N, C-alpha and C positions, 0 to 999 in steps of 0.2 A: 125603359132604361133604368126602373128603379132592381127588375130582374137580374139585368144584365150586370150590372155592376158588384154581387158577391161574387161572379165567377173572373170580369176584372180585375181584382183584389189578387184570388185565387190564382189568375195567371200571372201577375204578376208577383207573385209571391216565389214561386213554384222557379220562375226565370231566374231569381232572387238567389232559392237555393242552390239551383241548377249551375248557376257561376262560381260560388261561392266553392272557393277549395278544399278537401277533405279534412284536412290538418294544418299546424299548425301558419300561420301569414305573417309576413314584418314590410315593412316597406323598405326594406334595405339588409340583409338580411348579413351577419357580420360573421363572416367565415375569416380563420385563420387567424380565430383572436387571440392569442398567445404561442405561436409560431414562432422559433428563431429565439435569440434572447433573454427575451422577455416570455419566454415557456418556460415559467416554473412557480411553484404553487409552493407555499409552506405548510410542508404536510407532521402536523403532530410526531414530534422527535422522542422516540420510547428509551433511545441510549443514555446508561451511566454516563456524567461528563466527563470530555475525550473519551470513552470508550467506544469506538466504532466498530470492533471485529468483537459478533457478537461471540456467549458459550459456545455457540452451534460448532464453532469454527475452532477452537481451542480442544486441543488431545493432551484426554492426564492418560498416564500411565502409576498404573497404585501397583507399590510392592507388595505382594504377598510370602513372607516367611515364618512358616511357619516353626522352626524351626526358632526357637526365642533363648538358647543361653548363647550365652554372652563372647562373642569370638575373639581369639588371642590377642588382637590388636587392640581392640573395645575394653577402653574399664567402665560401660553402662552395665545398669542396674534394674532389672523390673524388665524387660524386655517383653513386647505384648505383641502380636498380632492384630488387631482389635478396629482391621480398616472396612469393615463393611458401611458404621453408618459415615464417612468420609465420603464414599460410593454412592450411597444413597445419598447426602448433600447433593455432591456435585453433579451428577445424572439429573434431579431435582431444579437443577438450576441449569441446566441444559447442556452442558460441557461431554463433551466423545469419553469416557472414560472406560479404560481395561485393568483387565489384571495381571500383571507381567510376577511369573517366580524366576527362583534362582535358575531354573534350565533355562526359560526363555530370554534371560537375557544374554546366556553364555550360548545363545545360537544367534548372539546378534540382533533381537529385535529391537536395543530399545536405544536406535537411530533418530537423530532430530528431525532425520525426512520422517523416521514415525511420530514421535510424540514431541511433545512440544515442554508438559511439566512430567517429573517426576518426585513421588511423592510417598516418602517412607513414613508411619504411623508409628510411631514410637517403637520402628525394628530401625537394624542396621543390616548391609549387606554381608554375604558373607562373603569368607576370606576367596573363593574362587570368582566374586565378579567385581568384589571393588574396584580394580584398574576398568572394570567395562563402565560405571555407572561414575567414576573420572571423567571417562573420556566423552561419558553425553553430556555435561558440565565444560567439562574444554570445549570440544565441539559448538557451545551456545547456547545448550540447554536450561530448564531451568531445573530448581530444587526445590525441594517444598519440603522441609522432617522437622514433624514433630518432636517434644519432647530428647527422651535418648537417643534421636537419632544425630545427634547435636556433638555425639561423640565423633561419629563418621567425617562431619562438616571440621574439625578440626583435623583430625588423621588424613584428609584428602586435601589439605590445605585450602577448601572453601572460603572456613572463618577468620584463618589467617595463614595469608598466605609466609612468614616468616618463620611458621614452624613448623609446620608440616607434618603434625603427628599427634595423638590420643594427647590432649592436654588437662586431663581431669587431676590432681585437685585443683590443679594452681587456677588454671582457670574460667573451670567451670565444677558445677556441684549442683546435690538435690539439696534443695531449702520449700520448710513447706511455704504455698500459696496460696491462696482464694482471690483476694482482692485486689486488682492490677491496674495501676495505670496508665494512661498514653501518655506516652514520651513525645510524640510528632504526631504533628500530620502528613501527613503521606496517603498516597492512594489505598494505599493498604485498609490505610483507619480512617479514609475518609468519611462512617459513616459519624464517626466522631468526634472530639473537639479536647484541644491538648488538654492534660488533668478532667476526664473526664472516666470512669473507673469501668473496667469489663472485671466478669467473675467467671472463674473455671471452679470446678468440684473442688474442696481444699483436700490438699495431699503434695507433696514433698515432686516440684519438677526442677527438671534439669535449668538452674538458674548460671547464667556465665557472669562473666569480669565485662562491665561494660566498659570503662576505659580500657582497656587493654589494647586497640589499633592506635591510640595517643603514648603508650608507656613503649609502644614497639617503633614511635614511628613508624607503622606501618602503610606500604605504597598504597593500600585500600583506605587508608582510614580517612579519608573525603566520601569513598561511595558506601559509606555505613550509616541508619538510619536504626537507629534503636524506638523497637514502636511500642513495647511494653516494659516499664520496671517493678520492683517492688515498690508498693503503696510509700513504704516509708525512708526505702535508703534507695534512693535514686541508681545508686551504684552497680544496682543486683539485675542484669535484665533479660528478662522472661520469651521476647521476640525482638527480633532484628529483620530488615532487608539488605540485603549487597546487593550493590551493581558496580562489579568489577570494572573495574580501566585496565587495571595490569592482565587477565584474563578467565578466560571460561564465560558462561550467562550465571544470570541474577542468582542470586539463594535466599531464601525466606526460612527464618526457626521461630518456630513457634512454639508455645507448653499446649499440653494437652495428650490422650494415649486415645483417644478414639471412643473411647465410654462418654454415653451420655453429652454430646457436646450442644453445650450453653446456647442459647438465642446470641448472647454476645458475640457469641465466636465465628457465629454460623457467615456470618457477613465479611468477620479475616479471612476465615479462608476460600471463598469465592473470591475475593477482591485479591490475596495472597498469588493465587495460580493467573487472576486476567494478568496482574502485573507480572507474573515472573514466564510468562509464555513470549516467545522472541517473534521480534516482526522484523527481517531480518533482510536487507538489500534484496538479498538472492541468497542460495541456498547451493554450497560446493560439495563439494564427495573426492576424496582421494583414492585412487584406486589398490584395493590389495589380493586381485581376485584374480591377478596375472604376477604375483611375486616378483613386489617393485625393488630392485635392488637398496631403495635405501628405506627407508621410516618414517615416520615419526617421534616414536616413542620408544622407552626403553622396553616396556613390555610386548610391543609387538613380534610376531612369530611370524607371520606370512611374510616378509622383507627378507633378502639373502645377507645383508650386511648391516651389524645397528652399529652405528660412530656417533655417539651424544653430537659430535661437533657438526656430522655430515647429514642430521637428520633433518627432520619439516617440523620441531614445533614451536619455533620463531613466525612461520609462515604461517600457521596455523594459529596462532595466539594474534599476530599482526590482521587476518580476514577474520574473527571472532568480534575484534576489539573492531572494525574499519566496520560491522553491521551486520557481518556476510556469517553465517552457521557452516561448519565444514567436518559432515560424518567419512569417516572409514565406509570405504569400497568393499567389505568379505566377500568371500564366494558364497555361492548360493547352491544350493540343492537342486532349486526353481531355474537356475543359471545365473550367468553375468551380463553380462550387455544386452540383458533383453528392454524391448519396450517400455516395460510396466515397469521395472525400476529406473532405468534410465530419466522417467517421466518427475520423479522424485526429484530433478537436482538440475541446476540451469548451468553449473558448468562440471566440468570433469578433469580432476588432474593427474594424467600418465606419465611416471616416470622409470626410466628404463627397465623394460619385464624381461624376467627371466624367464618367463611363461608367454607362449604363443599363446595367440589370440586363434578364435574359433572363426570359420565361414559365417557361419552365420551371427556371432558375436559383433566381426566386421560390417552387415552388413546392416546388425542394428540400428550402430554407433552410428556411422554415418548418416543413415534413416533422422539420425535423432539430433543430428547437426544441423539437415541439411532443413528440418521444420522448426530450427531456432536453438539449439542444445552449439554451446560452447566448451571448447578441448583449450586447455595448457600441456604442454605432448614434450617434455626434456628429456634429449639422447644424448649419447656424449660419442664422445671418438672411439675405434675402430678395434683400438690395439688394446679395450677393457679386459683385463683377465678377469673371467666369471665364468658361469654353467651356459651362458647362451650367449649365442648376437642381436641384443636386445636393438641395436638402433634399425637391424635388416626386418625385423618385428615390425619396429614401427612405420617404415617404411612402406610394408605392406600393409599396414594400417589404414596410412592415406595416405595410399597411392594417387586418388580423385585430386587430392590438390596440387598443385602446383608447386611445391614446395617440398623440401624431400633434406634429412639426412644427407652429407654428402660421406667420401671416403678418406676423411681429414683424421693423423693423429697426432694433433700437440698437445706435446706435453711439456708445459712449460703456464704461468699467472700472467695475464695483462692487466689491464685496460681497455675499456671497448668503449665506444664512441658510436654518438649517437648519426644514426645515417640522415641523409637528406635528398629530397623533404620531411621532416618531421610523421611520426607515425603519432594519432593519433594515443598513443599509451607512454607518451612523452613526455605528458603536462610537465613542470618543471623541475624533470630529470636533465642529471647530468651525466657524465662517465657512468660508468656497471663494472665492476669485478666481477672478471671471468675467471675461471684453473683452467686446468687439463681438457680438451673439446675436440668438435669435431666443427667442419662446416658446412652453412647450408649451400645449398643450390637452390634457385628463385628463379621461377620465369614467369608468365603472363600476370593474375591477377593479383598474385603475394605479392606484398610490401614489406622489404628489409626494415626493420626496426636500428638493430646496431651491429656494428662495423670495426674488426681491427684490420686495419693495412687491409681494405675495401674488400675483404675475405666477410660473407656475414654470416656473424653469429645468432642473433635471433628475426626475426619475419612472423608476419602478420596475415591472413588472409579470411576474406568472407568468401562463406561458402552457401548458395541458398541462404535460408534464414538464419543461418548461424555462424559462428568464427571460430576460430583455432588460431592459436601460438605457439610456434614450434622451436624450441629452442637445443643448441649442439651442446650445452653440457648443463647438466642436471643436476649441478652444484650452485646456478646460480642462486636460489632461496633457500639456501641451508643455513646452518645458526651458522658457519662459520662467515658466509660471506650475504645473508640478509643485513649483518648492523652495518656492512662496509658500501660508501660510497651513493650512489641512489639507489643498491640493488633493491631494497624495502620500497620504497616509494613506487619506483618501473613498476613491483609486483605485487602493489594494493590499485594502480593503475593499470593492470593487465585485467585487474577480476573484474575493475568498471567495467572495461570497454569488454570485455567477452560477456560481461551480464545485461549484458546492453544492448543484446544484438536486434532484438525485437522493436525498443524503444520508441514510442512516439515524440517523447518526452525529452526535453533539456534543460538540468538545474545547473546554474552559475553561482556559484556562492564562495566572494569573495572576502567573509570576515575573519577575521583573526581569533579564529578557535583553533586548538590544537588539531582538529582533523575534522572535515566536513561530513563530514561523514555524521560527525552528532551534533550538529544544528538541527533547532526546533525544527527547520524545513525540513531536513534528510529523515526527522524521527517523524515527519508529517508521510512524509508522503511513505515511508515505511509501512507504517500506522494503515494506509490507505490498499498497500500491497500492489506500490504502483510499481514498473521497470523505467527505471530511467537512465539517463548518460548525466553524467556529475563531471565540470568541469571548473574551479576553480578562481579563474582570472578571465579579464576581458580578451585579452590574446587569445585565450582559446575557447573564450564564448564564439570570436568571431572565428576563425578557423571549423567550430566544430556547426555552424549556422550553414555553411556554406560545402561540407565535406554530407552532411546529413540532410535526410527528410523529416524536420518534425511538425509536431502538430501544437506541440504547445513548449514556450520557452515561459522558463520562470528565473528571474532575475534576483536574486536577493544580498545586492552590491553596498556596501558601507562607505565603498573606493571608488574615486569617479571615473565613470567609461565614457566620457567626451568622443574619445575617437571610433567611439561602436556606436553610437546613436543612429548612422545613415544606415550600419549591419540589421539595426534590430527593426528601424523601418521599413529595410528589403525584403527581411524575415515577415512580416504582416504586410505586402503585397502581395502572397504567394495564400492567404486567409484563413493562417494559426494563430494563437489564441495567445496572451501577455500578463504574466502575472508579474508584476515588478514590487518593490521593494529599494525605496534609495534616496538620497536627499542632499542630492547634488543640481534640481534644477538651477538654483539663481546663476550658479557656476557657468551653467550653458543656458543664460533666459533665455535666448533666440533662438535656441534650437529648434526644427518645425516638428521636432516627432510629440513634444510637452502639446502643441495644438490637436494635431493628429489624437491625442488620445483626451483631446476633449476638456483642458482647461490649461492656465498660465501663471506664471512666479508672481504670488505677490509681498509671503515674507517669510523670517527665516529663525526662528529657536532656539537660540542656546542656554536654557537652561532644563529640565524635565518637563514634560508634555503631557497630559493626559488628552487621551481620543476618545471622542461621548460619539457614540452610537446615538443619530438622526433618524428619527422617523423608525415604526415597529413594522416587523412580519420579510425584511429580506432575507434569502436566507444564508447570508455568508457570517451571519451574527447567530442563524437557528439549526441548521443545519453542517453538515449531519450530528453536532453537538450543540443545546443551546447554554448560550452564552449566561450566565446566570445574574448579568449587569448590566448597567447603561453606558460603561467608561467604561477603558484599556488604563489603568495608573501610570505615573509616572513615567520609566522609563531610563536607561540606564545612556551614562553620556557620554557622547563620543567625540568631541569638540564641537559638536552641533547636534540639535537632539529631534530638529524634522523641519516641515517647511510646509506657510499655508499656501494653500492653492485658490484660485479666480476660478468656477467652472465656468467651461463657452455653455453653446446652444447644442452642441454637441457631445457634452459626458451629462452625466449625475452624481452629485455628492450622496457618498450614500455615509460618510460622520467626517466628524469637524473637532476644532479644539476649544470648541464655545461647547454650552452645553446644550441649544436649539441652535438650528442652520441659520448661518451668520455668512453673507457675501464676502470671499474670501479670503475665507476658513478653513476651509476644505481640508482633511488631509486622506481623503481615500474616495476617488471617482471612479465611476462604470463608465467604460466610452468603447468608438467602435462597433457600436449597435451590440453591446456586450461580451466583445474578442478579447477587449483591456480591463486590467482590473488594475490600478496607478497606487500606491503607498506612500505618502510622502512623507511619512517618517517611516526607522525603522523597526521593521516588524521585528525582530530579534532582542530587542533591550525590552521588551514587556516581557520583564520577567519576571515579575509578582503574580500570583496571583489573588485578582480581585474577588475573582468571582468564587473566592471562597470550593473547588474544583479540588482541588488537592495537584492541579498542572498546573501551568506556566500558564501565565496567560498567552504568549509568544504563538506553542504549541498548539493555544486552542485554536488563536486565529488565522498561523496557517491551515492546519486541516481545515476550517471550512472554507476559505477562500480557495483552495485547491479542488477541494468539491466540487467547488461551484463552478468552476472551470471547467470537470467534467461532467458538468448536467445535459442530460439527453435532450438533442435534440431531433425533432420533428420537420421529417418536410412537408411539399404543400402541393395533395395530389390538385387536379383539376375541381370545378364543381358542374355536379351532372343534372341533363336533364334529359328523360327518356318519356316515354312510353307506359303506362300500365298493363303489365301483362307480356311486355318482354325482356328476353334474359342478355345473361353476360354484360349487366352494370357496376363490375366489382372496384370497390376504394383500393388504392391501394399505399399506404406508408412500409416506406421505411426509416422507419427513426434509429438514432443511435445512439447506444450507451455505451460508457465505459464499465460498469458494473447493476448491468440492467435488472427489475427483479418481479415488476407487473406491470397488466395495464387493463386501462377499461374504454367503453365503445357507450358517448350515451347519445342518446334520441330523443332530442325535442324535451329534454331536459330528465328523461329514466334511461338507467345502467339496459342497455339490451346482451352486454356480452361483458365479462371479465374475466383475468386469470396471472397464468404465471406466464412472464417472457423471458427469454432466452437471448434478445438483440437482434433478430430473425424482424424480418418486413411482418407486417400483421396487416391482414384485406378483411373486409367487409363486403359484402354481398347484395346490396342495396337493393336489388333485382327482387324484393321482398315485401318490397314496402309500395304504398297504396298510396292512389292519386292524392297529391299537397306538396306542400316544400315543406323541407327535414331537417333540419342542423342536424349532421352528421359530428359529433367530436370523439378523438383518438385523445386517449391523458395516457402515457405513459412513465412511472416513477421508476426511483434507479434504488440504489439499498441504502443509500444515505437520506434517501426521501426526498430528495428536491425528482420536479417532474415535468415534462414538454408535452403540451395538448397541438390540436389541429384542427378548427372546424370546416367538413366540407358542408355545402348548400346542396339538397337533392331535389329538384323540381319534378312530379309524376304527375304526368299530364296523364288526362282520363281514356282510357280505350276507347277505340275506331270503331263503331258499330258501319259502316259502311266506307269502302275502301278511300281514302283520300280525305275523309273527314272525320274527326275526334267528338266525340260524346257531347263536349260545348259547345264546339257549335250545333251539332244537329238538335241540340236542344232551344238553340238560340233560333231556329231555325224552327221548329215547332212551336216555340211557343208564338212566334213570329205570325208562322201562317192557322196558330188558334186567333191572335186577335181579329186575322184579316179578318177569317169566317164570323166571329164574333162579329166584329163588325158591317159584312153583309148580310148576316140575318139580324142587326140591327135597322140597320136602314131597308130588309124587304118587308118588316113589318110596318115601319113609318111610311111605306108608301102603300099597303094592305089597308092600313086605315083611310088613309084619302079615298 
């Protein structure tokens, strides 16, 4: 037996070895460990606070003007053309930088569709392009001026709209400075504290009179921040930032001439470009390529008639003030309505054309509309005197639609009434003013909007993924009629509806802001580059929920919405996501919506409250921007400052009104398996900058919460079991994301592959895996750093040596046979000894 014992031990050892899998085994594999709403990880944020779009997305045009003589409109001196250091600085930071000359600008290359910021490094535009640079600003583009460029800012009305002329030597001049005082904490000066000093080399720099806006009671007095002043003379300003609520894009004036840029100014220049870049709700173009009967500005040359009252400059200003940009769509040698040019815009305005369209233009335009572009088309009466029958050109252009211009020639001014049922473009609107006109023929899917005595004046239609609004009077939105009745509000509503053609997001805000487009929530949506439909009341929230399908609903409500909670609940039945900021739970304490969202009412507050972050690591406090503090301080008082909530089993408290988690004191609750995020205070109340980021807390809160609701999701493919050596065992995931960026596949803790992700399906061929149990984990990350993961357990059995029997079974049989043989040998020897 002693001789046989080693053989038995070896046999049992081999038996155990053959039975053990060749890879990781667990009693229970934790598959899908982070799928669904829990599928997020905190990725370290590299973004500057409140800056989401990286420099690589910002397009900068730097003006190259070798002619440094002073043009006749300016009193600037010592003009230079030292732009190369600025270009190098911006390129090193990652910005897209191009050099534009006078000739380039004359060819209409300077558009907001092409560039976000125009930079003048101690130079000014030549006389031939002063209006073209100005219209870039009026379209919503940002202007960065160094030193003597201030002369042009005054001349163009960017610095002080009340004078719109060269203001030297009364309101600016040259004074010697080197050490300058930081006078405001602003996104541009965020690297400094107020009363810090910055240095530029000693020289006479352009200096402006800082109290000028107050002295003039300027319409932009509240829109100006003086950033740098003389160290001992605070009325002598050297840098300012203007975010005009009157007209045009943002403007920054800095000292310096491009020579030997100091380290102090490197951050100021880069932050200026970031701040100046427009983040529009959408991009609009006004067609000048088919000789519109009317234009926008006095210097326009491609329209048939200029009449100051009958132009569209106020409409352009209204759109830019409501977070749109509006370019003039000029003729181009490369073609007018081409797919590449149209792709730069979300909405195109076409006014009665005196130049007809080509077949290829019509085809490209309607393809663009069908794929999500939108049109505002304004015709007029058939008896219009002029060079061409524009109404016929328009009818030919839109012949695929179920609405068209009729054959009427009505010559009187009237008030048009709302059509019933109401159209989505008419929220808060009453009657509108209409002048000489045609009437529309409307059939099929087109919907009337306004009428006069049953005759249709305006109509709208959905065409493919795009939208079209057709008007019978081209003057409805001109400078005379726009300020009357509901014309301007309706015009803005038209843009809101047209540019939301492919939107999956509905944003309701009934805050008492001048413009709902200027709320922190809307600004956050624009910063994130999201398409959305904006409504301003519970009534239109109700209508919109049922008019269209929405994946995301954002409710930003100071006024009660009790009549519409059932509609919100019905929306949630469809599987959509809800982000809500409200403080009227107490008024409707028993409404079943609250329990569904994971909480119930506990208490109300009537003095400003701070909200404290409970716990660490949740993405709404870290991504895409890292909030730099553990609380949001204060809050404006709208008669009530918030409500404390008790969280139910189906909710998770993320923040509350106490420094540590306390029952019945929650302020932010995550519910519905991550599909709802409820704020029991009004986010917009938190207008302070608690974390010192130079951006308001409310803006940062909205940014992170919206991004979180858009986080990636990954589906859950089934686990796999197959035999080694067989093929066709592919795991296919179909992850979803608004802004996909990258993915990785990890097998048993080791990265197997990774790369860029464009939002499409991701597959892994598991056939290559050897025998054993393998945990295959996919992680998808979006541009904001939010991620989702899913784990599939793959069991690979050993290959069979005999048909119908796998290797493990054969080894087991072999081991048993071996034991039997050994046993027989032992017995035989014992009998032999007897």
